[in-house]
C-alpha positions in Angstrom: 0.0 0.0 0.0 2.7 2.5 1.0 4.7 1.4 -2.1 1.8 2.2 -4.4 1.4 5.5 -2.7 5.0 6.3 -3.2 4.9 5.5 -6.9 1.8 7.7 -7.4 3.6 10.6 -5.6 6.7 10.2 -7.8 4.5 10.2 -11.0 2.7 13.3 -9.8 6.0 15.1 -9.1 7.3 14.2 -12.6 4.2 15.6 -14.2 4.6 18.8 -12.2 8.2 19.1 -13.3 7.3 18.5 -16.9 4.3 21.0 -16.8 6.7 23.7 -15.5 9.1 23.1 -18.3 6.6 23.4 -21.1 6.6 27.3 -21.0 10.4 27.3 -20.9 10.5 24.9 -23.9 8.1 27.1 -25.8 10.2 30.2 -25.0 13.4 28.3 -26.1 11.7 27.3 -29.3 10.7 30.9 -30.0 14.2 32.1 -29.3 15.7 29.4 -31.5 13.4 30.2 -34.4 14.6 33.8 -34.2 18.2 32.7 -34.7 19.6 33.0 -38.3 20.1 29.8 -40.2 23.8 30.5 -40.1 23.8 30.6 -36.3 21.9 27.4 -36.1 24.3 25.8 -38.4 27.3 27.0 -36.4 25.8 25.8 -33.1 24.9 22.5 -34.8 28.5 22.0 -35.9 29.8 22.8 -32.4 27.4 20.4 -30.9 28.4 17.7 -33.3 32.1 18.4 -32.8 31.6 18.2 -29.0 29.9 14.9 -29.4 32.8 13.6 -31.5 35.3 14.9 -29.0 33.5 13.1 -26.2 33.6 10.0 -28.3 37.4 10.5 -28.7 36.9 10.9 -32.5 39.4 13.8 -32.6 39.7 13.9 -36.4 36.0 14.3 -36.9 35.8 16.8 -34.0 38.7 18.8 -35.5 37.0 18.9 -39.0 33.7 20.1 -37.5 35.3 22.7 -35.3 37.3 24.1 -38.3 34.0 24.3 -40.3 32.5 26.1 -37.3 35.4 28.5 -37.2 35.0 29.4 -40.8 31.4 30.3 -40.1 32.1 32.1 -36.8 35.7 33.3 -36.8 35.2 35.4 -33.7 34.2 32.5 -31.4 37.0 31.9 -28.9 35.4 28.7 -27.7 35.8 27.1 -31.0 39.6 27.9 -31.1 39.9 26.8 -27.5 38.3 23.5 -28.2 40.4 23.0 -31.3 43.4 23.6 -29.0 42.3 21.0 -26.6 42.0 18.5 -29.4 45.6 19.2 -30.4 46.7 18.9 -26.8 45.0 15.6 -26.6 46.9 14.6 -29.8 50.1 16.0 -28.4 50.2 18.4 -31.4 51.5 21.3 -29.3 52.4 23.5 -32.2 48.9 23.6 -33.5 47.5 23.8 -30.0 49.6 26.9 -29.5 48.2 28.5 -32.6 44.6 27.7 -31.7 45.0 29.0 -28.1 46.7 32.1 -29.4 43.7 32.8 -31.7 41.3 32.3 -28.8 43.3 34.8 -26.7 43.1 37.3 -29.6 39.3 37.0 -29.5 38.9 36.9 -25.7 42.1 38.4 -24.1 40.6 38.6 -20.6 39.9 34.9 -20.0 42.5 33.4 -17.8 41.8 29.8 -18.8 42.9 30.6 -22.4 46.3 31.6 -21.1 46.5 28.4 -19.0 45.8 26.4 -22.1 48.4 28.3 -24.1 50.9 27.7 -21.3 50.2 24.0 -21.4 50.9 24.0 -25.2 54.2 25.9 -24.5 55.1 23.3 -21.8 54.5 20.5 -24.4 56.9 22.4 -26.7 59.4 22.7 -23.8 59.4 26.5 -24.2 59.3 27.0 -20.5 60.0 30.8 -20.6 56.9 31.4 -22.7 54.9 29.0 -20.6 55.9 31.0 -17.5 54.9 34.2 -19.1 51.4 32.9 -20.1 50.8 31.3 -16.7 51.8 34.7 -15.1 49.1 36.4 -17.2 46.5 33.8 -16.1 47.5 34.4 -12.5 47.2 38.1 -13.0 43.7 37.7 -14.3 42.7 35.2 -11.5 44.9 35.9 -8.6 43.2 33.4 -6.2 43.3 30.3 -8.5 45.7 27.9 -6.8 45.8 25.6 -9.8 47.1 28.4 -12.0 49.7 29.4 -9.4 50.8 25.7 -9.3 51.2 25.6 -13.0 53.2 28.8 -12.9 55.5 27.4 -10.2 56.0 24.2 -12.2 56.9 26.2 -15.4 59.3 28.4 -13.4 61.1 25.4 -12.0 61.4 23.8 -15.4 62.7 27.1 -16.8 65.3 27.4 -14.0 66.3 23.8 -14.6 66.7 24.4 -18.3 68.8 27.6 -17.7 71.2 25.6 -15.5 71.6 22.9 -18.1 72.4 25.5 -20.8 75.2 27.0 -18.7 
């Protein structure tokens, strides 16, 4: 008896939740219908690319992000995601280029500098990695992760300088 009552309550709660979402869905549908076909296509490409990335199909994800970048060249997220793909593939040179482009579009986003710093670390350019991590820390002073990456890059740079002497 109590079990049946619990099921009925759960079903009623689900219907209430769904009923509340219907106006939001209509509003979202209206907003989406106002978007230009080009915007919908760009967002569709990004969504497909994200799905391919999550499936670890990096080649397909890269292809879709590049197409999205041609349609929306001022979207820093696209370049950032391309850079992450290249980092995953250990293609640090292309990752550096992608993150640099993301920074040109959004110069006040600390995570873009961190990603660029990671690409420089992969390239073993510890001086530039240190400089980009410093910029990230400047933008987000309290982020301990960024401070840790800066310290790691500085240590690698100091070690590299000692070896060259």
